N, C-alpha and C positions, 0 to 999 in steps of 0.2 A: 416472641415477636421476632421477625426477620430484621436483620440490621441492614441498613443501606451500605453500598460500597464505601462511602466516606467514613462510616462508623467501624468498619472492620479493618484489621490489620492487613495491609496489602502483601501479596507474595513477594514483591520487589518494589523498592522505592529508590530512586536516584535523585539526589539533592545537590544541585550546582555542580555536577560532575564534569571534570575537565580532564583532557590528556594532551600534553605538549610533547612533541618530538623535537627537541632543540628549539628553534624559533617557529616551528610549524605548530599551529594549533589545530589538532585533529578533531577534538571534541571541545566545545565551548560552553561550559556551565548549563548542561542540560538537567532539567528536573521533570520526572514523570513518575507515575504509579502504575503497577501492573496488579490488577486485582486477583483475588483467588479464583482459580478456574477460568481465567480470561485468555483468549487468543489475542495477542498483542503483536503488531508488526512494526518494525522499523524500516520505513520505505524511503528510498532516495537514490540518486545517481552515484556512479562510482566516485569514491573520494569524499563522500558527504560525511563520513564518521560513523556510519552505522555498524560496520564490522568491528571497528575499534571499540565502540560501545559494548557490543556483544562480548568481546574479548575481556574488557574490564569486568563485566558481570561474571564471566567464567573464571576469572582470576588469572588469565594469561598476560594481561597488561595491568600495571599498577597505576591507579589514577594520579594525576598531578595535584588535583585538589578536589574537594567535594566529598560527599558521603554516598555509601551504598548500603542499603538495608535489605537483608533477606528474612522474610517473616518477622520484621520489626527489629531484628538484631543487626549491629553493625558488622559488615562483612568486607569493608574495603581492603583490609590487609590480610584476610584469611587465604592460605594457599588453596589452589583448586580442589585438592582432594578433601578439604575440610568444609567445602561449600556444598550445600543440598542442591546442587545444579548438575545437569549433564548437558553435553554439547554434541549435536549432530552436525557433521560436516557435509559439504556438497560432494566430496571425493569418497564418501562412505567410510573410508579408514578402517576397512575390515582386515583382519589378519588373514593373508591368503592360504596359509598352511592349516588354518583351524577350520573345523566344521561350523556350520551355522549355530549349532547348539553351544559349542565352545566359545565362539565369538561373543554370544549373548551372556554367557556364564562368566565371562572374564571379570567384569566388574563385581558381582557378588562374591566370587571366589577371593578377590583381592580385599574385600571387606570382611573376609573371614567368617561368612555365614555358614551354617551347617550344611552338609551335603543334601539333606532333605529340603531345606529352605532354598537352596540354589536351584535344585531341579524344579521345585514348585514354581519359582519366580520366572525361570526360563520358559517353562511350558506356558505359563500364563501370558508372558510377553509375546511369545511366538503366536500363540492363538489369537491374541489382540490384533496383530498385524497379518493374520492369515498366512502364516509361514511355518506351522508346526510340522506339516508333512514334509518339509524340506530341511528338517533339523540336521540331518546327517550328511548333507551335501557340502561341498566346498564352494566358496564364493564364486570361483570361475565357472561353475555349472549353473549360475543364476543369471537371469536378465538384469538390466540396469534397474527396473522397477522393483524387482525381488530383492536386489542387494540394498535398495534404498529402505525397504521395509525391514530388513535385518538391522541396518543401522539405526532405524527408529526404535526396534525392540531393544537394542543394546542401550539406547538412551532411556527407555522407560523402565528397565528391569530393576534399576536401584531405587525406584519410587521417588524421584526428585521432587522438590517443591516447585522448581521451575525447570522446564526443558528449553534449551536454547538451540535454535536451528539456523544455521548459516547457509542461506540459498540451497537447501537440500534437494530441490527439485531442478536446479539449474542444468544438470548434465542430462535430463531426460528430453525426448522429442516432445513436440507440442501436444499431440493427442494424449500421450501417456502422462505428461505433466498435468493436463487438465483432469484426468481421471484420478491421479494421486492427490490432486488438491481436494477433491470431494471426500476421498477416503481419509485423507489426514485430518480434515475437519471433523469427521465422524469419529475418528479415534480420539482426538482431543476432547470431544464431548463426553465420550464414554468413560475415559479414564479420569477426567475431572482435574488434570494437572494444568497449571498455567504455562502456556507456550509463549516464548519471545521469539519471534520469526523475523529474520533479515532477508529482504528481497529488494531488487530494483525493478521488478515486474509489477506495474500498477494494477493489472487485471487480477494477478495472483493475490495481492494484498487486499483488494476490494472483495474478492470471492471468500477468503479465509477469515478475515479478521473481525473481531468485535470492536476493536479500536486501532487506529493507526497513528503513528507519529511520522509525519513527513519531515525528512531531514535535509538540510541544505547548508554547506559551508561549516559543518560541525555544530549546528543549531537546530532545534526543533522549530520548523516554520509554522506547522499547524498539528494539533492533536485532537482527534475526534473519531466518531464513527464513520464507516465507509460512506454512508449517505451524507453526512455533514461535509465531509471532505470533497466529495464529488459535486454535490449540489451547491454548497456555500463555501467555496475556498476563501481563505482569508487574505491570501496574497496573490500576486500575479504568477509567481513561481509555482505555487500550488495549482492554480488554474491550468497553467501550461503543462505541468508534469503529470497531473492526474487525468488520464484519458485524452481524448482529442477534444480541442476546444477552439472556437473562433474567438480571437481577442481583438476587439475593435476599440480603437482610441475615440473617445467622445468628450464632448464638453457637458458639464453638469448644468442642468437648467434649474427648474423649481424644486425646492424642497418643501413640501407642505407639512402642516402641523400634524397630519396623521401618519407621517413616516413615509409617504410615497415620494418617490424621486423621479424626475423626467430628465432625459438627456437629449442632446442634440446630435443626431446621426450624421455620418459622412453624407454630403448632399444637401443638408439643411433640414431634414425631417426630424420630428421629435418623437419620443416614445417613453412610456413608463418602464421601469425596471422592477423585477420581482423581489429582489432582496439586495442589501448593501452591506459590504464588510466594513469593519471598523477602520481599515486602512484607507478607505476612501470617503470617510464620514465628512470631512471638511475640505475636500479638494475641489478645485474648479474644473479640473480635468480628471478622467478615470478611464479604466479599461472595462468594457462590456464583455462579459463572458457568455458566450452563446454556443451550446453543443450542437454539432453538425446534424444529429438526429432530430433537433427541435426546428430545423430550417425547412420550410416548404417552398416549392417553386411554383410560379404561375405565370401565365401570359399577360394577365391583367393586374393592374394595380388594385390591391385590396381596398375596401372602403377606409377612409381615415377615421380615427377615433381610438378609443382605449382598447378595442378588441384585438387589433393586429398592428404590429410594427413592420415596416417594409422599406426596402431600398431597391433601386434599379440595379440590375447586374447583367453581365455578359458571361456566358459559358466559356471557360478556357480549356477544361480537360474533363473527360468522362472515364473513370477508372473502375473496371470491374474487380471486385474483391470478394467474390463468392456469394455469400448470402446477402450482401449489400453493395450498392454501387456508389462510389464517391464522386461528387460533382464539384469541381473547383471553379470558383467564380471570382470575377473582378467587379467591384463596385465603384461608386464615386470616390474621387480623391485618391484613387490607387488602391483602396482598401481591398484586401484578399479575404475570402471566406470559403467555406465548404459546406456542402449539404450531403447527407447520406440517405439513400432511399432503396427501395427494393428494385430488384432488376425489372419487374413488371412495369414500373413507373418511368423507365427511361428510354422507351422505344423511340420516342421522337425527339430526344435531347441531341443536339449537335453543337460542335465548337462554333462559336460566333453568335450563337443565338441569344437574343436579348430577352430578359425575363424579369420578374419581380421575385426577390427573396423576401419571405415574410415569416413572422413567428408571433407567438403569444407573448406579451410583455412579461407575464408572470414567470416565464421559463428562462429569464435572464438574471444575471448577478453582476454586481458592480464591485470591482477591486481597485487597488491603487493604479496609477498611470504608470506607464513606462518611465523608468528612471533615466536621466541623462547618461548616455554611454551604454545603455543596455542594449544588447543586439536584438 
């Protein structure tokens, strides 16, 4: 019988892990599990503690407190070379004077594996990343994407229990980065190794991950699947950081016994909300999260009732963004919101036009209100 993730030994577990640099708390008592074969991302803005967390897992930083378990064994004080992990850097960190083959062979040779085993592992790793035909080239003869594949092969060749990746695609252009995201996910599925991936790119984390830990100020704000974090953020920070979102301050109205919640919109209209985070469960005010792609625009006010929620708006800007057009709007009480639509739908939009912005109540989510002093 297959065991559930909670019954298996995780590839990695952090328990109340902290790191202080003098009086600065870089990582503040974070706890999380990375399951066997899972693609797990640490996502957050610069300075949130994600790279420091990765360096503690790799052994390059010693925790101030807490525990770090690798395959169920205490690893907090082990030196890097004794941990069954490998780290892939954004800068590739390839030896410029060595061929691709020798770069990938460096780790197995240091581990004193036999010549036959080294050759077999190197070929297997390079074929996995589709770089075997470039084995005898120097790094300078490779493109950025090819060098990143070699760095990935070097991380895989020692068969680590956990592969750590520190923004490995950050130096690539947008088109190549998106291509590499798909390829990286396929490689991870094929080799079955747990990946811990650090990024500040929300789209990248949503594309690659089985689960994501959103970090802010050294703490984990939310941990969940990409769908959970995007559709049901638990805090205002997560709602604002993950993708584009309209954040509308509202008053909480009726809370019915069946779990439905209504809110008072700017301008006085009321609307049901689709879901409610625990952070807003007992609050008299809250923040309504509404994705721009869920906002429709119309000249006429939709019928009142549970089917659609609506507020009157005025068009402030129309911005062409390629496959979509963003429309910035101003509503009652100075509220700002955006809608995104296809180019075909915007031929008659103009600045100053008065319209109705409307949406299905089930497509909204309620989180904590703006805290005093929050920008």
